[in-house]
C-alpha positions in Angstrom: 86.0 134.2 -19.2 82.3 134.0 -19.4 79.5 131.6 -18.5 77.6 130.0 -21.4 74.3 128.1 -21.2 73.3 125.3 -23.5 70.2 123.2 -23.4 69.6 119.7 -24.7 66.8 117.1 -24.7 67.4 113.5 -25.7 69.0 113.3 -29.1 68.3 117.0 -29.8 71.4 118.4 -28.0 71.4 121.9 -29.1 68.2 123.8 -28.4 68.5 127.5 -29.1 66.9 130.2 -27.1 63.5 130.9 -28.7 63.1 127.4 -30.1 59.9 125.5 -30.0 59.9 122.1 -28.2 57.0 119.8 -29.0 55.9 117.2 -26.5 54.4 113.9 -27.6 50.5 113.9 -28.0 49.2 112.7 -24.7 45.8 111.3 -23.6 43.8 113.7 -21.5 44.3 113.1 -17.8 47.4 111.0 -18.4 51.1 112.0 -18.5 52.2 112.3 -14.9 54.5 109.4 -15.6 55.8 111.0 -18.7 58.5 113.4 -17.6 60.5 115.3 -20.2 64.1 115.7 -19.3 66.0 118.9 -20.2 69.8 118.9 -19.8 71.3 122.2 -18.9 75.0 122.5 -19.7 77.7 125.0 -18.7 79.8 125.4 -21.8 81.6 128.5 -20.7 84.9 128.9 -18.9 83.3 129.9 -15.5 80.6 128.5 -13.4 77.0 128.9 -14.6 74.7 130.2 -11.9 70.9 129.6 -12.1 69.0 131.3 -9.2 66.6 129.3 -7.0 63.7 130.9 -8.8 65.5 131.0 -12.2 63.5 128.3 -14.0 59.9 129.2 -14.6 56.9 128.1 -16.6 54.3 130.7 -17.7 51.1 130.8 -19.7 47.5 129.9 -19.3 48.2 126.3 -19.9 50.6 126.3 -16.9 48.0 127.9 -14.7 45.5 125.1 -15.5 48.1 122.4 -14.7 48.8 121.2 -18.3 52.5 121.8 -17.9 54.4 121.4 -14.6 58.0 122.0 -13.6 58.7 118.7 -11.7 62.3 119.5 -10.7 64.9 122.2 -11.1 68.6 122.1 -12.1 71.2 122.7 -9.5 72.0 126.3 -8.8 75.8 126.2 -9.6 77.1 124.3 -12.6 80.8 124.0 -13.1 82.3 124.6 -16.6 81.8 121.6 -19.0 79.2 120.0 -16.6 75.5 119.8 -16.6 72.3 119.3 -14.6 69.0 117.8 -15.6 65.5 119.2 -14.8 62.1 117.8 -15.7 58.8 119.1 -17.1 55.6 117.0 -17.3 52.8 117.5 -19.8 49.4 116.3 -18.4 46.7 117.8 -20.6 43.4 118.5 -18.7 41.4 118.8 -22.0 41.7 117.9 -25.7 43.5 120.2 -28.1 46.7 122.2 -28.4 48.5 123.5 -25.2 51.4 126.0 -24.9 53.7 127.2 -22.2 56.9 129.3 -22.0 59.9 127.9 -20.2 62.3 130.6 -19.1 65.8 130.1 -17.5 67.6 133.0 -15.8 71.3 132.7 -15.4 74.5 134.6 -15.3 75.1 134.0 -19.1 75.6 137.5 -20.4 73.9 137.0 -23.8 71.3 134.3 -23.2 69.5 135.3 -20.1 66.7 134.6 -20.0 67.0 131.5 -22.2 63.5 130.9 -23.5 61.8 127.8 -25.0 58.2 127.7 -26.3 56.7 124.3 -25.2 53.7 122.8 -27.1 51.7 119.6 -26.7 48.4 118.2 -27.8 45.8 116.6 -25.5 44.1 113.6 -27.1 40.6 112.8 -25.9 40.2 109.5 -24.0 38.4 106.6 -25.8 35.6 106.8 -23.2 34.6 109.1 -20.3 32.6 108.0 -17.3 30.6 110.5 -15.2 28.6 110.1 -12.0 26.3 112.9 -11.0 28.0 115.1 -13.6 31.5 114.5 -12.2 34.1 113.1 -14.5 35.8 110.0 -13.0 39.4 109.4 -13.8 40.5 106.0 -15.0 41.2 103.7 -12.1 38.9 105.6 -9.7 37.2 103.4 -7.2 33.6 104.2 -6.4 32.0 103.2 -3.1 28.2 103.0 -3.0 28.2 102.3 0.7 27.2 99.3 2.8 23.9 97.5 2.0 22.0 94.7 3.7 21.8 91.4 1.8 18.9 91.7 -0.7 18.8 95.5 -0.4 19.0 97.2 -3.8 21.0 100.3 -4.6 20.8 102.0 -8.0 23.7 104.2 -9.1 23.8 105.7 -12.5 27.0 106.2 -14.5 27.1 107.9 -17.9 29.6 106.3 -20.3 30.5 108.3 -23.4 32.4 106.7 -26.3 34.5 109.5 -27.9 35.8 107.3 -30.8 34.2 106.1 -34.0 34.3 102.4 -33.3 31.8 100.4 -31.1 32.3 100.3 -27.3 31.8 96.8 -25.8 31.2 96.4 -22.1 31.9 93.0 -20.5 30.4 91.7 -17.3 27.1 90.9 -15.7 24.4 93.2 -14.3 26.3 93.7 -11.0 29.8 94.3 -12.3 30.9 95.8 -15.6 34.5 95.9 -16.7 35.5 98.7 -19.0 
């Protein structure tokens, strides 16, 4: 009677320890809403135990916040049952990103269970900076109160990272991007 761990994700139900799992290419700065579920199953004949600190992400791209463990599986999983945990991929810059997901358990031959995670950060169509600071999409910018007729100049630098033309719509006071 032994515990036995199995991991699945979506239609790919049988991820093996050491497998690579590729996340969808994601626009830089986006992705917090895109959680990737992993289903942890107990296929043995006794309860699978995952310690409180048994699921970890490691690597430089974890340290910089590109991959985040959003939730953990339950600690004790009865035979033939499962628990879901989530990882997010939110690239902070363009290019390939990697992390190692490790799961410690009482499975005698697959602990730790390791998956190599990979994703690609895609550059945004445009970037907007104010005083050298990159502004995230949806950021509100307050230039402060002004008296009627008082002018305030504020400079934003807009960079088009794509090959096609960028068209701005609006008047001299308000520009919609």
